[in-house]
N, C-alpha and C positions, 0 to 999 in steps of 0.2 A: 491531578498529577502534573508535575512540571517535566517537560520533555527536554532532553539535551539538544543542542543546536544541530548535531549530526542526525539525530532521530527526526527532528522537525524537518530537516532538509529531505530526508528519505520520504517522509510522509507527504511533503509537497510534491515530490516526484510521482508518487503513487496517485495522489489526488489529481494531479494534472493529467495523468494517463486516463483516469476515470472521466474527467471532463472532456478529453479528446475523444474518447469512445462515444460519449453522449452526443458530441457535436457532429459526429459522422453517422449517427443514426442507430447506434446500439441501444437496446432497451436498458433500463436501469438495472434489472437483475443480471443481465449479461455484462454490464459495465463494471459492476462492483466485484466480480469474481476474477481471480487470477489462478490459473492451474499451477500445480507444483512446478517451480522453476521458471515460470513465465515472467515473474518480477525481474529476474536477472537479465531478461531480454530487452527491457526498457532502455532506450538509448542513453538516457541520463545516468544509468547505473553502470555503464560499460567500464568506467574508470574506477569504480568502487571495488574493493575486495569483497568477495562473497561473505566472509565472516562478519564484516562490518554491516552489510545489508541484513544479514540474519539477526545480528544484535539489535539493530533498529526495529526490525519486525517484532522481535521478542518484546521490546519496550512498548511498542504500539499495541500488541496483544494484551500486555499487562494493564495498559491504560484503557483497554476495551474500545480502542479505535479501529482495531482489526480483529478478525477471528481467524484461527488457523485450525484446520481439521487434521485428522490422523494421517491423511494422504499427503499433507503439505500444501494443500490448496489454501489460498488466502482470500478473505472477503472483507471489503470495507463495511463498517457498521454504520447505522444511522447516526450514532453518537460521533463517529469519526467524520462523517460528512458534515454534520452540524458544526463541529469544531472548526473545520476548514472554511466553512461559509462565513 
C-alpha cells in the first residue's frame, strides 16, 4: 500500500518516538504501545490538527503498520517496524 506523504510523515514521527524510547531504556513491548491520546502529546504533533493525525493513524492501521484497539490505544506492528527500518 502506498502511503500519502502526510501519513508517511506521521509514521516517521511515531517511529522516531519508538526509537527514542528504546534509546532511553524502555523495553520493546513498552516502546511500541501508545495509550489513548498519548500520540497527540508527541512534540512533533503539536502543530498538527487532531483530525489530521487521526486520518494518518487510520491509513496506517489499514496498511497494518499500526494496530488500534477499542480503547483507542495504538501499537506499532512488526510489519510497521520492518517497513521503517
